Structures are given as C-alpha cells and as structure tokens.
Backbone as CSV, one residue per row, in Angstrom:
resi,resn,N_x,N_y,N_z,CA_x,CA_y,CA_z,C_x,C_y,C_z
1,MET,66.874,-12.576,-23.471,65.845,-12.680,-24.072,67.045,-14.351,-24.346
2,SER,67.495,-13.804,-24.590,68.606,-15.434,-24.706,67.704,-16.513,-24.279
3,ALA,67.969,-16.820,-22.492,67.639,-17.327,-21.816,66.653,-18.330,-22.064
4,PHE,65.939,-17.387,-22.363,64.050,-18.283,-23.058,63.942,-18.956,-23.730
5,VAL,64.633,-18.253,-25.307,65.351,-18.984,-26.828,65.758,-20.264,-26.703
6,ILE,67.504,-19.626,-26.208,68.143,-21.691,-25.653,67.859,-22.623,-24.483
7,SER,67.138,-22.293,-24.299,65.626,-23.135,-23.128,65.014,-23.793,-23.307
8,THR,63.858,-22.964,-24.339,63.077,-24.017,-24.652,64.227,-24.705,-26.226
9,GLY,65.822,-24.621,-26.835,65.349,-25.200,-28.034,66.431,-26.743,-27.095
10,ILE,67.233,-26.202,-26.245,67.646,-27.398,-25.602,66.599,-28.293,-24.884
11,VAL,64.991,-27.827,-24.619,64.967,-28.309,-23.579,64.012,-29.250,-24.917
12,ALA,63.191,-28.721,-25.946,62.446,-29.732,-27.169,63.633,-30.555,-27.734
13,LEU,64.120,-30.364,-28.701,66.032,-31.212,-28.572,66.420,-32.200,-27.515
14,ALA,66.292,-32.003,-26.277,66.234,-33.271,-25.041,65.317,-33.555,-24.912
15,GLU,64.040,-33.604,-25.103,63.032,-34.205,-24.601,62.777,-35.101,-26.124
16,ILE,63.191,-35.341,-27.047,63.148,-36.024,-27.474,63.038,-37.584,-27.461
17,GLY,62.106,-38.481,-27.287,62.654,-40.133,-26.955,63.420,-39.849,-25.649
18,ASP,62.822,-39.137,-24.894,62.844,-38.558,-23.260,61.805,-39.287,-22.725
19,LYS,62.098,-39.856,-21.620,61.149,-40.912,-20.593,59.367,-40.308,-20.622
20,THR,59.511,-38.998,-20.449,58.176,-37.899,-20.176,57.878,-38.442,-22.602
21,GLN,57.927,-38.049,-23.146,57.956,-38.074,-24.272,57.191,-39.417,-24.831
22,LEU,57.539,-40.631,-23.991,56.970,-41.789,-24.239,55.947,-42.129,-22.863
23,LEU,55.919,-41.565,-21.794,54.684,-41.119,-21.187,53.129,-40.279,-22.042
24,ALA,53.894,-39.803,-22.886,52.312,-38.893,-23.332,52.116,-39.914,-24.303
25,PHE,53.034,-40.692,-24.366,53.140,-41.614,-25.713,51.909,-42.408,-25.268
26,ILE,51.962,-42.678,-24.828,51.256,-44.059,-23.576,49.543,-44.002,-23.263
27,LEU,49.441,-42.405,-22.640,48.937,-41.391,-22.010,47.656,-41.452,-22.597
28,ALA,48.200,-40.823,-24.358,47.287,-40.352,-25.489,46.868,-41.798,-26.070
29,ALA,47.521,-42.996,-26.316,47.280,-44.107,-26.194,45.960,-45.048,-25.426
30,LYS,46.258,-44.597,-24.429,45.411,-44.922,-23.347,43.952,-44.234,-23.096
31,PHE,44.065,-43.288,-22.456,42.910,-42.088,-22.891,42.397,-41.352,-24.082
32,LYS,42.839,-41.697,-24.662,42.690,-41.009,-26.287,41.457,-39.653,-25.466
33,LYS,42.134,-39.002,-24.994,41.655,-37.138,-25.131,41.979,-36.231,-24.334
34,PRO,43.143,-35.862,-25.929,44.688,-34.889,-25.585,44.366,-33.985,-24.709
35,ILE,43.567,-33.570,-24.460,43.294,-31.699,-23.988,43.836,-31.633,-22.518
36,PRO,43.040,-33.091,-21.700,43.494,-32.987,-20.490,45.188,-33.731,-20.637
37,ILE,45.407,-34.147,-21.021,46.888,-34.405,-20.910,47.647,-33.552,-21.287
38,ILE,47.785,-32.686,-22.409,48.224,-30.998,-22.864,47.689,-30.530,-21.019
39,PHE,46.958,-30.296,-20.804,46.703,-29.116,-19.394,48.431,-30.005,-18.236
40,GLY,47.441,-31.230,-18.215,48.031,-31.913,-17.440,49.888,-31.661,-17.458
41,ILE,50.441,-31.724,-18.669,51.900,-32.188,-18.952,51.746,-30.461,-18.654
42,LEU,51.185,-29.749,-18.711,51.588,-27.801,-19.552,52.233,-27.822,-17.345
43,ILE,50.952,-28.258,-16.278,50.502,-28.187,-14.951,51.680,-28.639,-14.037
44,ALA,51.944,-29.595,-14.651,52.708,-30.831,-13.959,54.398,-30.300,-14.738
45,THR,54.913,-29.588,-15.446,56.186,-29.115,-16.029,56.876,-27.606,-14.836
46,LEU,55.587,-26.592,-15.632,55.505,-25.250,-14.214,56.101,-25.708,-13.575
47,VAL,55.049,-26.470,-12.542,55.582,-26.924,-11.057,57.175,-27.786,-10.899
48,ASN,57.307,-28.205,-11.541,58.139,-28.678,-12.023,59.559,-28.148,-12.497
49,HIS,59.593,-27.588,-13.304,60.611,-26.464,-13.300,60.606,-25.811,-12.717
50,GLY,58.950,-25.152,-12.207,59.694,-23.450,-11.489,60.338,-24.079,-10.229
51,LEU,60.257,-25.425,-9.477,61.122,-25.973,-8.948,62.964,-26.048,-9.206
52,ALA,62.764,-26.605,-10.095,63.888,-26.618,-10.241,64.933,-25.171,-11.177
53,GLY,63.896,-24.234,-11.484,64.495,-23.211,-12.445,65.109,-22.771,-10.633
54,ALA,64.082,-22.642,-9.776,64.284,-21.753,-7.836,65.222,-22.326,-7.077
55,ILE,66.089,-23.526,-7.656,67.003,-24.582,-7.251,68.572,-24.091,-7.687
56,GLY,68.198,-23.811,-8.784,69.319,-23.890,-8.956,69.674,-22.109,-9.195
57,GLU,68.749,-21.208,-8.495,69.240,-19.267,-8.957,69.862,-19.958,-7.811
58,TRP,69.077,-20.778,-6.511,69.303,-20.092,-5.233,71.036,-20.967,-4.581
59,LEU,71.531,-21.896,-5.134,72.705,-22.764,-5.782,72.949,-22.039,-6.341
60,THR,73.266,-20.396,-6.668,74.024,-19.840,-7.633,75.287,-19.186,-6.740
61,SER,73.602,-18.703,-5.073,74.519,-17.955,-3.753,75.078,-18.565,-2.984
62,LEU,75.664,-19.824,-3.516,76.555,-20.567,-2.449,77.570,-20.542,-2.953
63,ALA,77.986,-20.261,-3.928,79.552,-19.883,-3.923,79.629,-19.404,-4.771
64,THR,81.424,-18.963,-5.464,81.758,-17.868,-6.069,81.314,-18.050,-7.403
65,PRO,81.985,-16.489,-7.813,81.377,-16.746,-9.621,82.274,-17.900,-10.974
66,GLN,83.390,-17.778,-10.005,84.790,-18.433,-10.686,84.730,-19.816,-10.049
67,THR,83.922,-20.452,-9.063,83.995,-21.458,-8.815,81.770,-22.594,-9.462
68,MET,81.007,-21.491,-9.935,79.676,-21.638,-10.338,79.873,-21.693,-11.593
69,GLY,80.950,-20.759,-12.352,81.211,-21.361,-13.916,81.570,-22.309,-13.446
70,LEU,82.313,-22.957,-13.259,83.493,-23.836,-13.008,82.624,-25.869,-13.252
71,ILE,81.031,-25.388,-11.942,80.619,-26.342,-11.877,79.524,-26.234,-13.237
72,LEU,79.472,-25.501,-13.874,78.082,-25.907,-14.928,78.441,-25.861,-15.735
73,GLY,79.745,-25.441,-16.363,80.607,-25.820,-17.379,80.942,-27.157,-17.093
74,ILE,81.427,-27.464,-16.778,81.215,-29.267,-16.587,79.327,-30.251,-16.565
75,SER,79.399,-29.321,-15.384,77.348,-30.006,-15.811,77.149,-30.274,-17.507
76,PHE,77.347,-29.141,-17.808,76.658,-28.765,-18.877,77.218,-29.546,-19.587
77,ILE,79.033,-29.703,-20.065,79.246,-31.402,-21.080,78.694,-32.315,-20.245
78,ALA,78.817,-33.053,-19.056,77.952,-33.600,-17.861,76.540,-34.078,-18.803
79,MET,75.323,-33.105,-19.212,74.222,-33.444,-19.755,74.183,-33.794,-20.738
80,ALA,75.647,-33.202,-22.290,75.645,-33.732,-23.425,76.192,-34.985,-23.599
81,LEU,76.361,-34.960,-22.396,77.164,-37.180,-22.723,75.545,-37.871,-21.772
82,TRP,75.128,-36.733,-21.254,73.821,-37.493,-20.880,72.558,-37.775,-22.204
83,THR,72.967,-37.319,-22.592,71.637,-36.676,-23.937,72.102,-37.567,-24.247
84,LEU,73.245,-38.400,-24.424,73.048,-39.607,-26.008,72.971,-40.420,-25.143
85,ILE,72.426,-40.413,-24.042,71.858,-42.332,-23.671,70.614,-42.703,-23.945
86,PRO,69.652,-43.105,-24.615,68.212,-43.829,-25.021,67.671,-44.014,-23.651
87,ASP,66.543,-43.101,-23.349,66.156,-43.670,-21.804,65.145,-45.109,-22.381
88,LYS,65.012,-45.242,-21.119,63.465,-46.021,-21.085,62.666,-46.128,-20.170
89,PHE,61.245,-46.317,-20.550,60.545,-46.093,-19.747,60.035,-47.279,-19.414
90,ASP,59.044,-47.424,-18.374,58.354,-49.027,-17.786,57.288,-48.305,-17.313
91,GLU,55.595,-48.475,-18.190,54.972,-48.325,-18.170,53.575,-48.122,-17.356
92,ALA,54.543,-49.195,-16.134,53.914,-48.874,-14.867,53.751,-47.184,-14.259
93,ASP,54.582,-46.718,-14.809,54.792,-45.499,-14.296,53.864,-44.734,-14.967
94,ALA,52.751,-45.507,-15.820,51.493,-44.642,-16.244,50.639,-45.393,-15.235
95,LYS,50.623,-45.971,-14.501,48.699,-46.749,-13.869,49.221,-46.391,-12.858
96,LEU,48.553,-44.811,-13.434,47.857,-44.076,-11.725,46.034,-44.150,-12.071
97,ALA,45.449,-44.591,-12.596,43.741,-43.826,-13.685,43.326,-43.579,-12.384
98,HIS,43.271,-43.873,-11.305,42.260,-43.825,-10.455,42.026,-42.167,-10.025
99,PHE,43.523,-40.874,-11.113,42.692,-39.860,-10.330,42.901,-39.138,-11.701
100,GLY,41.940,-39.678,-12.865,41.352,-39.378,-14.025,42.445,-39.017,-14.799
101,ILE,42.275,-38.381,-16.330,42.658,-38.353,-17.055,43.728,-37.106,-16.654
102,PHE,43.052,-36.041,-15.832,44.065,-34.523,-15.773,44.873,-35.448,-15.227
103,GLY,44.509,-35.735,-13.488,44.834,-36.115,-12.450,45.948,-36.790,-12.477
104,THR,45.626,-37.879,-13.182,46.522,-39.302,-13.748,47.809,-38.456,-14.449
105,THR,47.780,-37.418,-15.745,48.817,-37.148,-16.502,50.017,-36.194,-15.733
106,LEU,48.785,-35.012,-14.663,49.676,-34.662,-13.882,50.491,-34.912,-12.524
107,VAL,49.680,-36.234,-12.268,51.005,-36.575,-11.600,51.969,-38.502,-11.773
108,ALA,51.541,-38.103,-13.048,53.098,-39.038,-13.108,54.430,-38.482,-14.425
109,PHE,53.851,-37.630,-14.855,54.635,-36.442,-15.277,55.303,-35.573,-14.628
110,PHE,54.997,-35.442,-12.811,55.538,-34.590,-12.188,56.628,-35.776,-11.882
111,LEU,56.173,-37.272,-11.824,56.917,-37.683,-11.183,57.601,-38.730,-11.716
112,ALA,57.492,-38.711,-13.345,58.772,-39.438,-14.444,59.788,-37.111,-14.380
113,GLU,59.648,-35.988,-14.275,59.999,-35.697,-14.679,60.953,-35.381,-13.374
114,MET,61.398,-35.957,-12.426,62.188,-36.466,-11.373,63.301,-36.601,-11.478
115,GLY,64.547,-36.098,-11.273,65.376,-36.410,-12.395,65.860,-36.490,-13.700
116,ASP,65.038,-36.131,-14.204,64.798,-36.111,-15.948,65.697,-35.235,-16.305
117,LYS,66.352,-35.052,-17.501,67.832,-34.294,-17.981,67.115,-33.538,-17.874
118,THR,65.791,-33.185,-18.869,64.922,-31.319,-18.570,65.036,-30.642,-17.277
119,GLN,64.571,-32.003,-16.164,64.884,-31.126,-14.703,66.102,-30.914,-14.440
120,VAL,66.839,-31.846,-14.369,68.127,-30.984,-14.688,69.019,-29.696,-15.253
121,ALA,68.519,-29.647,-16.578,69.243,-28.770,-17.438,68.488,-27.609,-17.069
122,THR,67.223,-27.753,-16.421,66.192,-25.909,-15.569,67.221,-25.368,-14.718
123,VAL,67.818,-26.818,-14.314,68.238,-26.482,-12.358,69.807,-25.850,-13.245
124,ALA,71.150,-26.239,-14.327,71.410,-25.708,-14.875,71.296,-24.646,-15.179
125,LEU,70.473,-23.950,-16.073,69.690,-23.178,-16.841,69.933,-22.405,-16.061
126,ALA,68.833,-22.449,-15.010,68.811,-21.011,-13.985,69.807,-20.366,-13.345
127,ALA,70.347,-21.524,-12.463,72.248,-20.494,-12.852,72.510,-20.504,-12.738
128,LYS,72.908,-20.956,-14.605,73.740,-19.980,-15.423,72.892,-18.468,-15.484
129,TYR,71.855,-18.685,-15.923,71.082,-17.418,-16.432,71.006,-16.449,-15.342
130,GLN,70.405,-16.966,-14.224,69.855,-16.201,-13.118,68.679,-15.403,-13.315
131,THR,68.028,-16.347,-14.623,66.343,-15.114,-14.603,65.819,-16.489,-15.018
132,LEU,64.922,-16.469,-13.947,63.729,-18.123,-13.205,63.140,-18.405,-14.811
133,LEU,62.800,-16.847,-14.244,61.014,-16.533,-15.385,62.118,-17.107,-16.859
134,PRO,62.470,-16.436,-17.598,62.888,-16.484,-19.002,62.818,-18.424,-18.660
135,VAL,63.863,-18.553,-17.978,63.704,-20.515,-17.663,62.773,-21.217,-17.755
136,VAL,62.687,-20.618,-16.732,61.137,-21.356,-16.924,60.133,-21.765,-18.026
137,ALA,59.648,-20.497,-18.486,58.606,-20.332,-19.667,59.800,-20.878,-20.965
138,GLY,61.104,-21.014,-21.291,62.028,-21.400,-22.309,61.462,-22.221,-21.819
139,THR,61.292,-23.174,-21.001,62.321,-25.078,-20.429,59.904,-25.802,-20.714
140,THR,59.738,-25.096,-19.874,58.188,-25.049,-19.874,57.489,-25.126,-21.635
141,LEU,57.789,-24.629,-21.958,57.549,-24.526,-23.843,58.277,-25.396,-24.951
142,GLY,59.721,-26.095,-23.648,60.115,-26.852,-24.688,59.263,-27.521,-24.871
143,MET,59.414,-28.396,-23.838,58.734,-29.779,-22.959,57.068,-29.493,-24.162
144,MET,56.148,-28.855,-24.426,55.451,-28.851,-25.096,55.742,-28.491,-26.644
145,ILE,56.393,-28.125,-26.943,56.352,-28.125,-27.850,56.845,-29.642,-28.354
146,ALA,57.270,-30.290,-27.235,58.533,-32.448,-28.189,56.770,-32.782,-27.724
147,ASN,56.346,-32.791,-26.307,55.089,-33.781,-25.931,53.713,-32.505,-26.924
148,VAL,53.460,-32.141,-26.866,51.711,-31.907,-28.156,52.130,-32.275,-29.077
149,PRO,53.439,-33.084,-29.984,52.995,-33.586,-30.991,52.614,-34.762,-31.043
150,ALA,53.367,-35.565,-29.807,53.482,-35.978,-29.057,52.035,-36.964,-28.543
151,VAL,51.142,-36.577,-28.194,49.942,-37.003,-27.649,48.746,-36.880,-28.501
152,PHE,48.939,-35.880,-29.862,48.426,-35.722,-31.189,48.171,-36.964,-32.043
153,VAL,49.309,-37.176,-32.123,49.586,-38.122,-33.333,50.329,-39.346,-33.287
154,GLY,50.853,-39.486,-31.777,51.180,-40.280,-30.742,52.694,-40.930,-31.851
155,LYS,52.320,-42.531,-31.448,53.811,-43.354,-32.373,54.106,-43.327,-33.568
156,GLN,53.183,-42.683,-34.347,53.209,-42.038,-35.709,54.374,-41.935,-36.233
157,ILE,54.245,-40.812,-35.288,55.589,-39.017,-35.732,56.931,-39.900,-34.164
158,ALA,57.248,-40.368,-33.238,57.450,-41.046,-33.756,58.765,-42.381,-34.132
159,GLN,58.117,-42.900,-34.872,58.532,-43.784,-35.918,59.602,-43.302,-37.295
160,LYS,58.989,-41.795,-37.335,59.899,-41.308,-38.707,60.430,-40.340,-37.890
161,MET,60.648,-40.435,-36.513,61.586,-39.240,-36.502,62.974,-38.965,-35.760
162,PRO,64.294,-38.842,-36.491,65.746,-38.945,-35.153,66.007,-39.014,-34.820
163,VAL,65.924,-39.718,-33.823,65.593,-39.281,-32.339,67.314,-39.580,-32.004
164,LYS,68.484,-40.090,-33.000,69.505,-39.835,-32.272,70.127,-38.503,-32.923
165,LEU,70.076,-38.431,-34.477,69.789,-36.979,-34.874,69.802,-35.607,-33.843
166,VAL,68.016,-36.340,-32.989,67.870,-35.149,-32.320,68.930,-34.811,-31.114
167,HIS,68.835,-36.195,-30.205,70.086,-36.116,-29.356,70.969,-36.037,-29.334
168,SER,71.821,-35.696,-31.226,73.334,-35.195,-30.915,73.380,-33.948,-31.248
169,ILE,72.302,-32.886,-31.354,71.869,-31.594,-31.765,71.943,-31.313,-30.721
170,ALA,70.726,-31.614,-30.037,71.287,-31.506,-28.092,71.731,-31.762,-27.867
171,ALA,73.439,-32.664,-26.996,74.355,-33.048,-27.174,75.447,-32.147,-26.929
172,ALA,74.734,-31.832,-28.576,76.161,-30.629,-28.680,75.593,-29.293,-28.515
173,ILE,74.547,-28.800,-27.967,74.591,-27.793,-27.550,74.826,-27.543,-26.449
174,PHE,74.371,-28.622,-25.333,75.078,-28.571,-24.004,76.822,-28.372,-24.086
175,ALA,77.475,-29.657,-24.560,78.752,-28.785,-25.038,79.206,-27.841,-25.744
176,VAL,78.925,-27.019,-26.580,78.927,-25.574,-26.374,79.232,-24.404,-25.433
177,LEU,77.595,-25.228,-24.597,77.587,-24.152,-23.796,78.503,-24.309,-22.745
178,GLY,78.609,-26.248,-22.451,79.553,-26.233,-21.582,81.081,-25.320,-21.834
179,VAL,81.512,-25.629,-23.077,83.156,-25.236,-22.889,83.411,-23.999,-23.558
180,VAL,81.898,-22.688,-23.767,81.733,-21.391,-23.478,81.790,-20.796,-22.275
181,THR,81.026,-21.009,-21.160,81.356,-20.999,-19.605,82.427,-22.029,-19.064
182,LEU,82.302,-22.536,-18.934,84.566,-22.795,-19.219,85.710,-21.170,-19.704
183,VAL,85.220,-21.522,-20.252,86.037,-20.579,-21.636,86.193,-19.828,-20.387
184,GLY,84.621,-19.057,-20.501,83.939,-18.087,-19.475,84.668,-17.653,-18.654
185,THR,84.516,-18.729,-17.823,84.859,-18.867,-16.102,86.653,-19.112,-16.122
186,LEU,87.441,-19.441,-17.095,88.633,-19.205,-17.347,89.664,-18.650,-17.586
187,LYS,88.481,-18.211,-18.888,89.581,-17.140,-19.236,89.300,-15.876,-20.302
188,PRO,88.120,-15.092,-18.293,87.288,-14.161,-18.823,88.069,-12.931,-20.134
189,GLU,89.574,-12.829,-20.865,89.463,-12.377,-21.409,89.773,-12.092,-22.564
190,LEU,89.589,-13.422,-22.782,88.955,-14.531,-24.126,87.748,-13.701,-25.131
191,PHE,87.149,-13.371,-23.745,85.706,-12.660,-24.314,85.611,-11.052,-24.740
192,ASP,86.570,-11.000,-23.893,86.825,-9.571,-23.593,87.372,-8.373,-25.013
193,PHE,88.365,-9.772,-25.271,89.091,-9.228,-27.228,87.746,-9.859,-28.008
194,LEU,86.894,-10.365,-27.968,86.193,-10.936,-28.762,84.948,-9.623,-29.367
195,ALA,84.581,-8.881,-27.955,83.455,-8.141,-28.013,84.038,-6.483,-28.131
196,PHE,85.214,-6.592,-27.964,86.016,-5.311,-28.791,86.327,-5.270,-30.547
197,ASN,86.214,-6.329,-30.754,86.745,-7.161,-32.261,85.711,-7.753,-33.058
C-alpha cells in the first residue's frame, strides 16, 4: 500500500507546474472539450509510466541490493533538486491537431512525458518498491489528480496555486526518500534498532 500512496503523492505534487500540466492547460484552452483530453492523458500516462515502471523493476536485476540502494538514494536526492527547477513549455509541442482531440492529447502527452521528472520518478519508485502495478497505478493517479483540474479550470487555478510551495513539499518528500534509502543501505542496523523499540 505504501508504494501506491507514496507514488500518488509524489507525482501529484511534482506535476504541479510541470510541463505536462502546462500542456493540459493549453490543450483545454485550444479544444474546449475536456473528456477526450482527460482520456488522452490517462492512456498516455498508463503507457508511459508502465514502460518506465518496467524499466525500474528491470534495473534492480542488474545490480546488487547495496549498489541499487546507493543509486536510488542519490537519484531521489537529485529528483528533489530537479523538482525545484521550474519547467518551461513550448506551445509547438501541442500542435499535433491532425490526430483529433484524443489523438493529439495522447501523442503530445506521451512525448512530453519522455524524460520528464515524473517519468524518471516512476523508474526510481518502481526500482525501490519492486511492485510494478501499485507504483504505476499511483503515479498515474497522481498525474490525473494534478491534470484533470487543469483541464477543467485551466489557468484560473494555476494563477492562484502556490507552485513554489508545492514543489518544495515534493522536493522534501524526494529528499526524505533519498536519505532514508541511503541510511537503510549504509546503516541497515539503524532501522533494525528502530523496529524493535
């Protein structure tokens, strides 16, 4: 359960002000039909995060648990820093109107999510928890929590949202995950001690 909850929370917070959320604003303003946009976001996210999660699980087979713990701990701390950097979005990324509303959203979101921080987070979370379905379900739900309101209320909510505060919270969660992962890898006896007292 914790893999699902943590994946949902981290991605929902990290997605605020992210380039894919900006894409949701643009698509909603351009097409003014929320339902096909929402379904396009859902399918693109499931496919993208499903692939990212599978890569994360596969990576765990390439290294020892100790090495993987170090890589993941450092990756989560790097994600914390990356989350604090504001995203920029080029409106040209949303100009795929040849595919209709659903198709345009599907292709644009899938491409925008490639190499994005929420995709990288999905890889890291799947590697850490080694539970593909809860992580992908959680990261997908997190994307929907952040993007569905963006489709319906658009820029009105974006202007009132404290994006820096939300990103700071997401960065803090990534940093805590990184530190806990590193401590658990380097000093596992600390967690054994805490478990018994």
